[in-house]
TIKOLTI-599584 format. One record per residue (C-alpha): residue in three letters; residue number from 1; x, y, z. Coordinates in steps of 0.25 Angstrom, whole numbers, plus 5000, padded with zeros to 4 digits. Example, Ala and Ser with C-alpha at 12.3 -4.5 7.8 and 13.67 -1.06 7.14 Angstrom:
2
ATOM_ala_1_5049_4982_5031 .
ATOM_ser_2_5055_4996_5029 .
//
This chain:
340
ATOM_unk_1_5315_5212_5279 .
ATOM_unk_2_5310_5221_5290 .
ATOM_unk_3_5319_5226_5301 .
ATOM_unk_4_5318_5218_5313 .
ATOM_unk_5_5322_5221_5328 .
ATOM_unk_6_5329_5210_5335 .
ATOM_unk_7_5335_5208_5349 .
ATOM_unk_8_5349_5203_5350 .
ATOM_unk_9_5358_5197_5360 .
ATOM_unk_10_5370_5206_5355 .
ATOM_unk_11_5375_5214_5343 .
ATOM_unk_12_5387_5207_5338 .
ATOM_unk_13_5383_5208_5323 .
ATOM_unk_14_5378_5222_5324 .
ATOM_unk_15_5389_5230_5331 .
ATOM_unk_16_5397_5234_5319 .
ATOM_unk_17_5386_5236_5310 .
ATOM_unk_18_5378_5246_5318 .
ATOM_unk_19_5390_5252_5325 .
ATOM_unk_20_5386_5245_5338 .
ATOM_unk_21_5400_5241_5342 .
ATOM_unk_22_5401_5239_5357 .
ATOM_unk_23_5386_5240_5361 .
ATOM_unk_24_5384_5225_5363 .
ATOM_unk_25_5397_5226_5372 .
ATOM_unk_26_5391_5238_5379 .
ATOM_unk_27_5378_5231_5382 .
ATOM_unk_28_5385_5219_5388 .
ATOM_unk_29_5393_5228_5396 .
ATOM_unk_30_5381_5235_5403 .
ATOM_unk_31_5374_5221_5404 .
ATOM_unk_32_5386_5215_5411 .
ATOM_unk_33_5389_5227_5420 .
ATOM_unk_34_5375_5230_5425 .
ATOM_unk_35_5366_5218_5420 .
ATOM_unk_36_5357_5227_5412 .
ATOM_unk_37_5349_5220_5401 .
ATOM_unk_38_5353_5223_5387 .
ATOM_unk_39_5345_5223_5374 .
ATOM_unk_40_5350_5222_5360 .
ATOM_unk_41_5341_5225_5347 .
ATOM_unk_42_5343_5226_5332 .
ATOM_unk_43_5336_5229_5320 .
ATOM_unk_44_5339_5219_5309 .
ATOM_unk_45_5334_5219_5294 .
ATOM_unk_46_5339_5209_5284 .
ATOM_unk_47_5350_5204_5294 .
ATOM_unk_48_5355_5219_5294 .
ATOM_unk_49_5356_5226_5308 .
ATOM_unk_50_5349_5240_5307 .
ATOM_unk_51_5350_5244_5321 .
ATOM_unk_52_5354_5239_5335 .
ATOM_unk_53_5350_5243_5349 .
ATOM_unk_54_5356_5239_5363 .
ATOM_unk_55_5349_5242_5376 .
ATOM_unk_56_5352_5241_5390 .
ATOM_unk_57_5341_5240_5401 .
ATOM_unk_58_5345_5248_5413 .
ATOM_unk_59_5337_5247_5426 .
ATOM_unk_60_5342_5255_5438 .
ATOM_unk_61_5335_5258_5451 .
ATOM_unk_62_5340_5273_5450 .
ATOM_unk_63_5341_5276_5435 .
ATOM_unk_64_5329_5268_5430 .
ATOM_unk_65_5326_5257_5420 .
ATOM_unk_66_5329_5260_5405 .
ATOM_unk_67_5335_5255_5392 .
ATOM_unk_68_5348_5261_5386 .
ATOM_unk_69_5357_5260_5375 .
ATOM_unk_70_5372_5261_5378 .
ATOM_unk_71_5371_5262_5393 .
ATOM_unk_72_5383_5270_5399 .
ATOM_unk_73_5387_5274_5385 .
ATOM_unk_74_5385_5287_5377 .
ATOM_unk_75_5377_5280_5365 .
ATOM_unk_76_5376_5267_5358 .
ATOM_unk_77_5367_5255_5358 .
ATOM_unk_78_5359_5259_5346 .
ATOM_unk_79_5363_5258_5331 .
ATOM_unk_80_5354_5258_5319 .
ATOM_unk_81_5354_5260_5304 .
ATOM_unk_82_5340_5266_5302 .
ATOM_unk_83_5331_5274_5311 .
ATOM_unk_84_5320_5263_5309 .
ATOM_unk_85_5329_5252_5315 .
ATOM_unk_86_5333_5262_5326 .
ATOM_unk_87_5318_5264_5329 .
ATOM_unk_88_5315_5249_5330 .
ATOM_unk_89_5325_5248_5341 .
ATOM_unk_90_5320_5260_5348 .
ATOM_unk_91_5306_5254_5348 .
ATOM_unk_92_5312_5241_5353 .
ATOM_unk_93_5319_5249_5364 .
ATOM_unk_94_5306_5255_5368 .
ATOM_unk_95_5299_5242_5369 .
ATOM_unk_96_5310_5236_5377 .
ATOM_unk_97_5309_5248_5387 .
ATOM_unk_98_5294_5246_5388 .
ATOM_unk_99_5296_5231_5390 .
ATOM_unk_100_5306_5233_5402 .
ATOM_unk_101_5299_5245_5407 .
ATOM_unk_102_5311_5254_5405 .
ATOM_unk_103_5309_5269_5408 .
ATOM_unk_104_5316_5273_5395 .
ATOM_unk_105_5326_5269_5384 .
ATOM_unk_106_5339_5276_5381 .
ATOM_unk_107_5344_5275_5367 .
ATOM_unk_108_5358_5282_5365 .
ATOM_unk_109_5365_5283_5351 .
ATOM_unk_110_5373_5293_5344 .
ATOM_unk_111_5363_5299_5334 .
ATOM_unk_112_5357_5311_5342 .
ATOM_unk_113_5353_5318_5329 .
ATOM_unk_114_5342_5308_5327 .
ATOM_unk_115_5328_5309_5333 .
ATOM_unk_116_5322_5299_5342 .
ATOM_unk_117_5309_5292_5337 .
ATOM_unk_118_5296_5294_5343 .
ATOM_unk_119_5295_5291_5358 .
ATOM_unk_120_5310_5292_5360 .
ATOM_unk_121_5317_5305_5366 .
ATOM_unk_122_5331_5311_5363 .
ATOM_unk_123_5338_5315_5376 .
ATOM_unk_124_5348_5326_5370 .
ATOM_unk_125_5357_5326_5382 .
ATOM_unk_126_5369_5319_5377 .
ATOM_unk_127_5379_5321_5366 .
ATOM_unk_128_5392_5314_5361 .
ATOM_unk_129_5404_5322_5356 .
ATOM_unk_130_5412_5317_5344 .
ATOM_unk_131_5426_5321_5340 .
ATOM_unk_132_5430_5319_5326 .
ATOM_unk_133_5444_5314_5327 .
ATOM_unk_134_5454_5320_5317 .
ATOM_unk_135_5467_5315_5312 .
ATOM_unk_136_5475_5321_5323 .
ATOM_unk_137_5473_5326_5337 .
ATOM_unk_138_5478_5340_5333 .
ATOM_unk_139_5466_5342_5323 .
ATOM_unk_140_5456_5340_5334 .
ATOM_unk_141_5464_5349_5343 .
ATOM_unk_142_5462_5360_5334 .
ATOM_unk_143_5447_5359_5335 .
ATOM_unk_144_5446_5362_5350 .
ATOM_unk_145_5445_5375_5356 .
ATOM_unk_146_5458_5382_5361 .
ATOM_unk_147_5454_5379_5375 .
ATOM_unk_148_5452_5365_5373 .
ATOM_unk_149_5465_5363_5365 .
ATOM_unk_150_5472_5370_5377 .
ATOM_unk_151_5466_5360_5387 .
ATOM_unk_152_5469_5348_5378 .
ATOM_unk_153_5484_5353_5378 .
ATOM_unk_154_5484_5356_5392 .
ATOM_unk_155_5479_5342_5396 .
ATOM_unk_156_5491_5336_5388 .
ATOM_unk_157_5501_5343_5398 .
ATOM_unk_158_5494_5338_5411 .
ATOM_unk_159_5501_5325_5411 .
ATOM_unk_160_5489_5316_5408 .
ATOM_unk_161_5491_5302_5402 .
ATOM_unk_162_5481_5292_5397 .
ATOM_unk_163_5480_5277_5396 .
ATOM_unk_164_5471_5269_5386 .
ATOM_unk_165_5467_5255_5389 .
ATOM_unk_166_5457_5245_5392 .
ATOM_unk_167_5456_5236_5404 .
ATOM_unk_168_5470_5239_5408 .
ATOM_unk_169_5464_5253_5412 .
ATOM_unk_170_5452_5248_5419 .
ATOM_unk_171_5455_5253_5433 .
ATOM_unk_172_5460_5267_5429 .
ATOM_unk_173_5448_5270_5419 .
ATOM_unk_174_5438_5265_5430 .
ATOM_unk_175_5445_5274_5440 .
ATOM_unk_176_5445_5286_5430 .
ATOM_unk_177_5430_5285_5427 .
ATOM_unk_178_5425_5280_5440 .
ATOM_unk_179_5432_5292_5448 .
ATOM_unk_180_5428_5302_5437 .
ATOM_unk_181_5414_5298_5437 .
ATOM_unk_182_5413_5299_5452 .
ATOM_unk_183_5419_5313_5451 .
ATOM_unk_184_5407_5317_5442 .
ATOM_unk_185_5397_5311_5451 .
ATOM_unk_186_5393_5299_5442 .
ATOM_unk_187_5394_5284_5445 .
ATOM_unk_188_5402_5275_5436 .
ATOM_unk_189_5403_5260_5432 .
ATOM_unk_190_5412_5250_5439 .
ATOM_unk_191_5425_5246_5434 .
ATOM_unk_192_5420_5233_5429 .
ATOM_unk_193_5411_5241_5419 .
ATOM_unk_194_5423_5247_5413 .
ATOM_unk_195_5430_5233_5413 .
ATOM_unk_196_5418_5227_5406 .
ATOM_unk_197_5417_5238_5396 .
ATOM_unk_198_5431_5236_5392 .
ATOM_unk_199_5430_5221_5391 .
ATOM_unk_200_5417_5222_5382 .
ATOM_unk_201_5421_5233_5373 .
ATOM_unk_202_5436_5228_5371 .
ATOM_unk_203_5445_5236_5363 .
ATOM_unk_204_5434_5246_5359 .
ATOM_unk_205_5435_5252_5373 .
ATOM_unk_206_5447_5260_5379 .
ATOM_unk_207_5450_5266_5392 .
ATOM_unk_208_5458_5279_5394 .
ATOM_unk_209_5463_5283_5407 .
ATOM_unk_210_5469_5297_5410 .
ATOM_unk_211_5480_5299_5420 .
ATOM_unk_212_5486_5312_5426 .
ATOM_unk_213_5501_5315_5427 .
ATOM_unk_214_5502_5308_5440 .
ATOM_unk_215_5495_5296_5434 .
ATOM_unk_216_5482_5298_5441 .
ATOM_unk_217_5469_5294_5434 .
ATOM_unk_218_5463_5306_5428 .
ATOM_unk_219_5452_5301_5419 .
ATOM_unk_220_5448_5291_5409 .
ATOM_unk_221_5439_5287_5398 .
ATOM_unk_222_5432_5275_5391 .
ATOM_unk_223_5433_5275_5376 .
ATOM_unk_224_5426_5266_5366 .
ATOM_unk_225_5431_5264_5351 .
ATOM_unk_226_5421_5261_5340 .
ATOM_unk_227_5425_5263_5325 .
ATOM_unk_228_5432_5276_5324 .
ATOM_unk_229_5427_5282_5336 .
ATOM_unk_230_5431_5283_5351 .
ATOM_unk_231_5420_5284_5361 .
ATOM_unk_232_5422_5290_5375 .
ATOM_unk_233_5413_5282_5384 .
ATOM_unk_234_5418_5288_5397 .
ATOM_unk_235_5429_5299_5399 .
ATOM_unk_236_5431_5306_5413 .
ATOM_unk_237_5442_5314_5419 .
ATOM_unk_238_5444_5315_5434 .
ATOM_unk_239_5442_5328_5442 .
ATOM_unk_240_5457_5330_5445 .
ATOM_unk_241_5461_5330_5431 .
ATOM_unk_242_5450_5338_5424 .
ATOM_unk_243_5457_5352_5426 .
ATOM_unk_244_5470_5346_5419 .
ATOM_unk_245_5462_5343_5406 .
ATOM_unk_246_5462_5328_5408 .
ATOM_unk_247_5449_5327_5400 .
ATOM_unk_248_5456_5334_5388 .
ATOM_unk_249_5468_5325_5389 .
ATOM_unk_250_5459_5312_5390 .
ATOM_unk_251_5451_5316_5378 .
ATOM_unk_252_5463_5321_5370 .
ATOM_unk_253_5470_5308_5372 .
ATOM_unk_254_5459_5300_5368 .
ATOM_unk_255_5457_5309_5355 .
ATOM_unk_256_5472_5307_5351 .
ATOM_unk_257_5471_5292_5353 .
ATOM_unk_258_5459_5291_5345 .
ATOM_unk_259_5465_5299_5334 .
ATOM_unk_260_5477_5290_5334 .
ATOM_unk_261_5468_5278_5333 .
ATOM_unk_262_5461_5284_5320 .
ATOM_unk_263_5448_5286_5327 .
ATOM_unk_264_5438_5296_5321 .
ATOM_unk_265_5429_5300_5332 .
ATOM_unk_266_5430_5302_5347 .
ATOM_unk_267_5416_5301_5354 .
ATOM_unk_268_5417_5309_5367 .
ATOM_unk_269_5405_5303_5373 .
ATOM_unk_270_5392_5308_5377 .
ATOM_unk_271_5390_5320_5386 .
ATOM_unk_272_5378_5326_5392 .
ATOM_unk_273_5374_5340_5386 .
ATOM_unk_274_5379_5351_5395 .
ATOM_unk_275_5389_5342_5403 .
ATOM_unk_276_5403_5345_5406 .
ATOM_unk_277_5407_5333_5398 .
ATOM_unk_278_5400_5339_5386 .
ATOM_unk_279_5408_5352_5388 .
ATOM_unk_280_5421_5344_5388 .
ATOM_unk_281_5418_5336_5376 .
ATOM_unk_282_5414_5348_5367 .
ATOM_unk_283_5428_5354_5369 .
ATOM_unk_284_5433_5343_5360 .
ATOM_unk_285_5426_5348_5347 .
ATOM_unk_286_5417_5336_5346 .
ATOM_unk_287_5404_5334_5338 .
ATOM_unk_288_5393_5334_5348 .
ATOM_unk_289_5383_5323_5345 .
ATOM_unk_290_5369_5322_5352 .
ATOM_unk_291_5367_5308_5356 .
ATOM_unk_292_5354_5301_5354 .
ATOM_unk_293_5349_5298_5368 .
ATOM_unk_294_5335_5293_5365 .
ATOM_unk_295_5325_5289_5375 .
ATOM_unk_296_5312_5281_5376 .
ATOM_unk_297_5304_5284_5389 .
ATOM_unk_298_5294_5275_5395 .
ATOM_unk_299_5281_5283_5399 .
ATOM_unk_300_5283_5292_5411 .
ATOM_unk_301_5298_5293_5410 .
ATOM_unk_302_5307_5305_5406 .
ATOM_unk_303_5321_5306_5399 .
ATOM_unk_304_5331_5301_5409 .
ATOM_unk_305_5342_5310_5414 .
ATOM_unk_306_5353_5301_5419 .
ATOM_unk_307_5364_5311_5419 .
ATOM_unk_308_5372_5321_5427 .
ATOM_unk_309_5363_5333_5423 .
ATOM_unk_310_5351_5327_5430 .
ATOM_unk_311_5348_5335_5442 .
ATOM_unk_312_5344_5323_5450 .
ATOM_unk_313_5358_5318_5449 .
ATOM_unk_314_5366_5330_5454 .
ATOM_unk_315_5365_5327_5469 .
ATOM_unk_316_5369_5312_5466 .
ATOM_unk_317_5381_5316_5458 .
ATOM_unk_318_5386_5326_5469 .
ATOM_unk_319_5385_5315_5479 .
ATOM_unk_320_5391_5304_5470 .
ATOM_unk_321_5404_5313_5468 .
ATOM_unk_322_5406_5313_5483 .
ATOM_unk_323_5404_5298_5486 .
ATOM_unk_324_5417_5290_5488 .
ATOM_unk_325_5423_5283_5476 .
ATOM_unk_326_5420_5269_5482 .
ATOM_unk_327_5405_5271_5484 .
ATOM_unk_328_5404_5278_5470 .
ATOM_unk_329_5411_5266_5463 .
ATOM_unk_330_5403_5256_5470 .
ATOM_unk_331_5389_5261_5467 .
ATOM_unk_332_5392_5269_5454 .
ATOM_unk_333_5390_5257_5445 .
ATOM_unk_334_5376_5255_5451 .
ATOM_unk_335_5372_5269_5448 .
ATOM_unk_336_5378_5270_5434 .
ATOM_unk_337_5372_5257_5429 .
ATOM_unk_338_5359_5265_5428 .
ATOM_unk_339_5365_5277_5421 .
ATOM_unk_340_5366_5270_5408 .
//
């Protein structure tokens, strides 16, 4: 029987088979929060799933009209067993974009070494950083530079503490992320976004909140567990704690916990090439892996540049940092909903 492309309402039978865990929940999260329409496609042959694709249609007055996999995430939304099945899905994504008159399609997955098919372009701007976790933390510590080892050890003497949890930490994790993003000049989602994310992802999600010696919130992160990997979705440190190596403390605490759980990989999450985030992550001796960020562009459109390195955003970032928190938190979700 020839492979057939079908549109689905959900992916319940495909998630384990295609390492698609969490994607259906993620599509529901984006739809419930922002009302964006979602699309699910699969390639089936002899009742066997060869590939699956989840897309969200973003339509924003500032940031444009486009289709994207894994909105607000590093990668995901596409899984496949064969290039032929993959290309059937990409063709369908292109046809959908033409039907809804989208400016472009953004496909994100973790096989950056592969080449996009005709009429698709790779944007080589994002990498992820993978730490292979050994049997003990000391084994990993030995792989760091002497400076980085020293910074990790110093962080352990600063009086920081860390709490891990779920909805019990909702208020604190929102405060950590919303404030740190404000300091960086970027909008952030509402607290309800984090609440719904925790509810939909369940035990596969964990919040971590960092406190200084006086109990003041100093940073935090959102981490997702899948198979033997822990994924860093968000992890930020507040300005007042950076010079005390709070970032080193947060990452090292998460690493120790992951090793205790028997996990094999810590995915530090995506970073823009040349950014400060990339510089920090490289210190942890990770494997640097190019992400496949493939784009189909409608005629007359260029590769989008919805990131902090775009010169068009520099003035806006500077102004955003100076706005009072009550304004930023009120209007931030309106802007970030278009930065998927």
